VMD Tcl script that draws the C-alpha trace (Angstrom):
set ca {
  {27.40 11.55 2.95}
  {24.93 12.94 5.48}
  {21.41 13.37 4.11}
  {18.88 15.62 5.75}
  {15.68 14.03 6.95}
  {12.59 15.27 5.11}
  {9.34 15.96 6.92}
  {5.76 16.21 5.77}
  {2.67 17.01 7.85}
  {-0.73 15.57 6.99}
  {-4.08 16.34 8.58}
  {-6.77 13.65 8.41}
  {-9.44 15.60 10.31}
  {-9.63 18.93 12.08}
  {-8.42 17.24 15.28}
  {-5.94 14.70 13.91}
  {-2.65 15.44 12.19}
  {0.56 13.47 11.96}
  {4.08 13.87 10.66}
  {5.94 11.76 8.12}
  {9.74 11.63 8.33}
  {11.71 10.23 5.40}
  {15.43 9.52 5.48}
  {17.98 6.73 5.76}
  {18.81 7.72 9.34}
  {15.22 8.10 10.49}
  {14.79 4.72 12.21}
  {18.25 4.60 13.78}
  {17.57 7.98 15.38}
  {14.26 6.70 16.73}
  {15.65 3.54 18.34}
  {18.51 5.42 20.00}
  {16.00 6.43 22.66}
  {13.64 3.45 23.04}
  {12.76 4.25 26.66}
  {9.12 3.47 27.40}
  {8.51 2.27 23.84}
  {7.24 -1.20 22.93}
  {7.79 -2.58 19.42}
  {5.68 -4.89 17.27}
  {7.98 -6.23 14.54}
  {7.25 -8.16 11.34}
  {8.86 -11.62 11.50}
  {10.80 -11.16 8.24}
  {12.14 -7.79 9.36}
  {13.09 -9.22 12.75}
  {14.99 -12.03 11.03}
  {16.96 -9.72 8.75}
  {17.51 -6.87 11.23}
  {18.10 -9.02 14.29}
  {20.89 -6.84 15.65}
  {18.68 -3.76 15.65}
  {15.66 -5.22 17.44}
  {17.24 -7.79 19.77}
  {17.98 -5.23 22.53}
  {14.51 -3.65 22.27}
  {11.31 -4.80 24.00}
  {9.32 -6.30 21.14}
  {6.76 -8.84 19.98}
  {7.07 -10.60 16.62}
  {4.14 -10.74 14.17}
  {3.71 -12.71 10.95}
  {2.70 -10.51 8.01}
  {0.45 -11.27 5.04}
  {-3.18 -10.71 4.08}
  {-4.37 -14.01 5.56}
  {-2.84 -12.96 8.89}
  {-4.60 -9.57 8.85}
  {-7.54 -11.08 10.68}
  {-9.74 -10.66 13.72}
  {-8.04 -13.73 15.18}
  {-4.61 -12.10 14.88}
  {-5.93 -8.97 16.59}
  {-7.38 -11.02 19.46}
  {-3.99 -12.64 20.03}
  {-2.34 -9.22 20.30}
  {-4.84 -7.67 22.73}
  {-3.22 -9.13 25.89}
  {0.26 -8.14 24.63}
  {-0.84 -4.55 24.05}
  {-2.76 -4.31 27.34}
  {0.09 -5.76 29.40}
  {2.71 -3.44 27.90}
  {0.48 -0.37 27.99}
  {1.12 -0.25 31.74}
  {4.79 0.62 31.23}
  {4.99 1.91 27.63}
  {3.98 5.41 26.63}
  {4.08 4.57 22.93}
  {3.82 1.60 20.61}
  {5.99 1.27 17.51}
  {4.94 -1.03 14.67}
  {7.58 -2.15 12.18}
  {6.44 -3.96 9.06}
  {4.41 -3.89 5.87}
  {0.83 -2.77 5.40}
  {-0.85 -5.84 6.90}
  {1.19 -5.70 10.11}
  {0.56 -1.96 10.38}
  {-3.20 -2.49 10.04}
  {-3.39 -5.24 12.68}
  {-1.30 -3.39 15.25}
  {-3.04 -0.09 14.51}
  {-6.42 -1.78 15.01}
  {-5.31 -3.29 18.34}
  {-3.68 -0.15 19.73}
  {-6.60 2.09 18.79}
  {-9.00 -0.41 20.38}
  {-7.34 -1.12 23.74}
  {-4.71 1.61 24.20}
  {-6.07 4.62 22.36}
  {-4.32 7.07 24.68}
  {-0.87 5.77 23.66}
  {1.16 7.23 20.81}
  {1.40 4.99 17.75}
  {4.53 5.28 15.62}
  {4.63 3.46 12.28}
  {7.78 2.28 10.51}
  {6.75 0.84 7.10}
  {9.27 -1.63 5.68}
  {7.92 -2.44 2.21}
  {8.10 -0.08 -0.74}
  {4.35 -0.38 -1.31}
  {3.54 0.63 2.28}
  {6.06 3.48 2.11}
  {4.67 5.08 -1.05}
  {1.01 4.37 -0.22}
  {1.11 6.21 3.09}
  {-1.59 5.97 5.76}
  {-4.09 8.57 4.66}
  {-7.44 6.83 5.21}
  {-7.77 7.65 8.92}
  {-8.68 4.01 9.67}
  {-7.03 0.68 10.42}
  {-8.52 -2.39 8.73}
  {-8.89 -6.14 9.26}
  {-10.03 -8.80 6.82}
  {-12.98 -10.97 7.83}
  {-14.66 -14.00 6.30}
  {-12.20 -13.81 3.37}
  {-13.35 -10.28 2.57}
  {-10.77 -7.51 2.38}
  {-10.92 -4.65 4.91}
  {-14.40 -5.59 6.15}
  {-13.74 -4.50 9.76}
  {-12.15 -1.20 10.77}
  {-11.62 1.34 13.52}
  {-10.87 5.05 13.14}
  {-7.34 6.12 13.88}
  {-4.07 7.48 12.54}
  {-0.47 7.18 13.69}
  {1.16 10.00 15.60}
  {4.27 9.67 13.46}
  {5.39 7.73 10.38}
  {9.12 7.12 10.09}
  {10.38 5.90 6.71}
  {13.85 4.49 6.13}
  {14.00 3.19 2.52}
  {16.86 0.80 3.37}
  {14.26 -1.39 5.10}
  {12.95 -2.44 1.68}
  {15.91 -4.84 1.65}
  {13.83 -7.04 3.96}
  {11.05 -7.68 1.41}
  {10.98 -10.07 -1.54}
  {12.36 -8.89 -4.88}
  {8.99 -9.42 -6.57}
  {7.11 -7.31 -4.03}
  {9.82 -4.65 -4.25}
  {9.57 -4.54 -8.05}
  {5.81 -4.14 -7.99}
  {6.20 -1.52 -5.27}
  {7.93 0.51 -7.98}
  {4.88 -0.06 -10.18}
  {2.61 1.33 -7.45}
  {4.79 4.44 -7.28}
  {4.68 4.74 -11.06}
  {0.88 4.39 -11.11}
  {0.58 7.33 -8.72}
  {2.74 9.48 -10.97}
  {0.75 8.28 -13.99}
  {-2.50 9.26 -12.29}
  {-1.56 12.71 -11.01}
  {1.59 14.17 -12.59}
  {2.64 13.69 -16.22}
  {6.08 15.26 -15.69}
  {6.87 12.93 -12.79}
  {5.65 9.95 -14.80}
  {7.98 10.86 -17.67}
  {10.88 11.29 -15.25}
  {10.29 7.96 -13.50}
  {9.75 6.14 -16.80}
  {13.13 7.29 -18.09}
  {14.89 6.58 -14.78}
  {13.03 3.44 -13.75}
  {14.73 1.53 -10.90}
  {17.55 4.11 -10.85}
  {15.85 6.85 -8.84}
  {17.12 7.08 -5.27}
  {14.53 5.40 -3.04}
  {14.43 8.27 -0.56}
  {13.66 10.67 -3.41}
  {11.07 8.28 -4.87}
  {9.19 7.82 -1.61}
  {9.28 11.54 -0.86}
  {7.99 12.53 -4.31}
  {5.13 10.02 -4.27}
  {4.06 10.75 -0.70}
  {3.85 14.47 -1.42}
  {1.84 13.72 -4.53}
  {-0.56 11.43 -2.67}
  {-0.98 13.88 0.19}
  {-2.06 16.53 -2.31}
  {-4.50 14.28 -4.16}
  {-5.99 12.03 -1.48}
  {-8.21 14.85 -0.24}
  {-9.78 15.06 -3.69}
  {-11.07 11.50 -3.38}
  {-9.52 10.30 -6.64}
  {-7.60 7.04 -6.07}
  {-4.63 6.22 -8.27}
  {-4.82 3.72 -11.11}
  {-5.27 0.25 -9.60}
  {-6.40 1.31 -6.13}
  {-10.11 0.73 -6.62}
  {-9.84 -2.84 -7.94}
  {-6.91 -4.23 -5.94}
  {-9.14 -5.48 -3.10}
  {-11.26 -7.47 -5.57}
  {-8.15 -9.11 -6.99}
  {-6.92 -10.08 -3.55}
  {-10.29 -11.49 -2.55}
  {-10.45 -13.51 -5.76}
  {-7.09 -15.06 -4.82}
  {-8.37 -16.06 -1.39}
  {-6.22 -13.26 0.08}
  {-3.12 -15.23 -0.90}
  {-1.82 -12.79 -3.50}
  {0.51 -10.20 -2.00}
  {-0.74 -6.62 -2.21}
  {1.93 -5.31 -4.65}
  {1.31 -8.23 -7.03}
  {-2.47 -7.85 -6.82}
  {-2.04 -4.12 -7.41}
  {-0.15 -4.82 -10.63}
  {-3.09 -6.87 -11.93}
  {-5.58 -4.22 -10.82}
  {-3.61 -1.43 -12.51}
  {-3.50 -3.38 -15.77}
  {-7.25 -4.00 -15.55}
  {-8.02 -0.31 -15.08}
  {-5.55 0.71 -17.79}
  {-7.23 -1.62 -20.27}
  {-10.70 -0.49 -19.20}
  {-9.70 3.17 -19.62}
  {-8.61 2.44 -23.18}
  {-11.44 0.05 -24.05}
  {-14.12 2.50 -22.93}
  {-12.63 5.28 -25.05}
  {-11.40 7.56 -22.27}
  {-7.66 7.00 -22.80}
  {-6.17 8.07 -26.17}
  {-4.26 5.43 -28.13}
  {-0.99 7.39 -27.97}
  {-1.04 7.57 -24.16}
  {-2.20 3.97 -23.86}
  {0.71 2.66 -25.93}
  {3.18 4.81 -24.01}
  {1.98 3.47 -20.65}
  {1.79 -0.09 -21.89}
  {5.40 0.09 -23.08}
  {6.52 1.15 -19.60}
  {4.39 -1.54 -17.92}
  {6.06 -4.19 -20.06}
  {9.29 -3.48 -18.18}
  {7.66 -5.00 -15.10}
  {6.76 -8.22 -16.87}
  {7.91 -11.11 -14.62}
  {10.08 -13.94 -15.91}
  {7.46 -16.44 -14.82}
  {3.78 -15.91 -15.38}
  {1.86 -15.17 -12.19}
  {-1.13 -17.48 -12.13}
  {-4.51 -16.10 -11.14}
  {-7.98 -17.23 -12.20}
  {-9.55 -14.06 -13.55}
  {-12.94 -15.72 -13.76}
  {-12.93 -15.41 -9.95}
  {-12.11 -11.70 -10.22}
  {-14.94 -11.11 -12.68}
  {-17.29 -13.20 -10.53}
  {-16.35 -11.17 -7.47}
  {-17.01 -7.91 -9.33}
  {-20.37 -9.22 -10.55}
  {-21.45 -9.94 -6.96}
  {-21.44 -6.24 -6.11}
  {-25.06 -5.07 -6.40}
  {-24.42 -1.47 -5.37}
  {-22.14 -0.45 -8.21}
  {-18.36 -0.45 -8.43}
  {-16.14 2.59 -8.34}
  {-13.25 2.43 -10.79}
  {-10.38 4.76 -11.62}
  {-10.39 5.90 -15.23}
  {-7.31 7.36 -16.90}
  {-8.16 10.15 -19.35}
  {-4.55 10.84 -20.21}
  {-1.18 10.77 -18.49}
  {-1.64 12.75 -15.28}
  {-5.43 12.95 -15.72}
  {-7.46 10.66 -13.50}
  {-11.18 10.53 -12.70}
  {-13.38 8.03 -10.90}
  {-16.75 6.74 -12.02}
  {-19.38 4.30 -10.86}
  {-20.41 1.36 -13.00}
  {-22.51 -1.73 -12.47}
  {-21.03 -5.21 -12.30}
  {-22.64 -6.38 -15.54}
  {-21.22 -3.53 -17.63}
  {-17.82 -3.90 -16.03}
  {-17.87 -7.64 -16.68}
  {-18.53 -7.09 -20.41}
  {-15.63 -4.69 -20.84}
  {-13.39 -6.66 -18.51}
  {-13.49 -9.91 -20.47}
  {-12.40 -8.17 -23.67}
  {-9.82 -5.97 -21.95}
  {-8.15 -8.83 -20.10}
  {-7.39 -10.72 -23.30}
  {-4.98 -7.93 -24.17}
  {-3.93 -6.93 -20.67}
  {-2.81 -10.32 -19.38}
  {0.09 -10.41 -21.82}
  {1.72 -7.81 -19.55}
  {1.96 -10.36 -16.75}
  {3.79 -13.08 -18.63}
}
mol new
graphics top color blue
foreach p $ca { graphics top sphere $p radius 0.5 }
foreach p [lrange $ca 0 end-1] q [lrange $ca 1 end] { graphics top cylinder $p $q radius 0.2 }
display resetview
């Protein structure tokens, strides 16, 4: 069955706009004409799609939050500069960390070249690249260093999620669900009833359109505001989708504990979240998370759910958040095993 490719345009600033293409044939069409393109490819993707990338000029990169560093960027500078002489565009293939490192490098040393992004994890597909910046971690702090920039084109082929771990893929679904929960009650109901059965191309398309509409309003989805704190508390060793699951649970419990989220909606969401409960408990020391939150002296922005499809953000201080967090986590952690 031939499926039409879907396209979405997004404008980050008055001068910068890019296109998102979604479809199972999207990447194969792109690599049919690789002339003057140079590829940066995630090591796991390269291993599992060897036949696709072997004939192409490429450089392999290791993914992961620990690898999203200034040191990794420095190692890629000579690769990018050398190939910028012959390439008119760079193509990065991988998850969010690989995309950030390559985006940072290209926008620093080869800004005049086109940057095409091929996300390969479900979380990077549904999250999109809407910030207008590429980030690096530094001194064990998440996204401390950044440069402005956006890709020229994002090409999404959902079959590439086969290259990621099953746990990350499962929690990628949770990220998609949290976006529906935050912005669209009808979509949340639909996904809840059809969980893990929705066609991935449809899922990615629906969530990306939803995020594109809401990102301009400056209201992050449930879990987005606290996920960086969770990753930092783990020493950047917890994968983004897993850390996001913890962050979403924290903000869900806070929304209920502070009286914003009605009991009926809370129980409905909690029942759906229980379907993501892993067989083995994921170990994380939440005292480190609370400690990390308490260190912030300028206030912490959190996402607060007022009902299914109704999301606001608010600022709170670390001490207040700590008080609510300790009580909320006693109930929330049961969702993670």
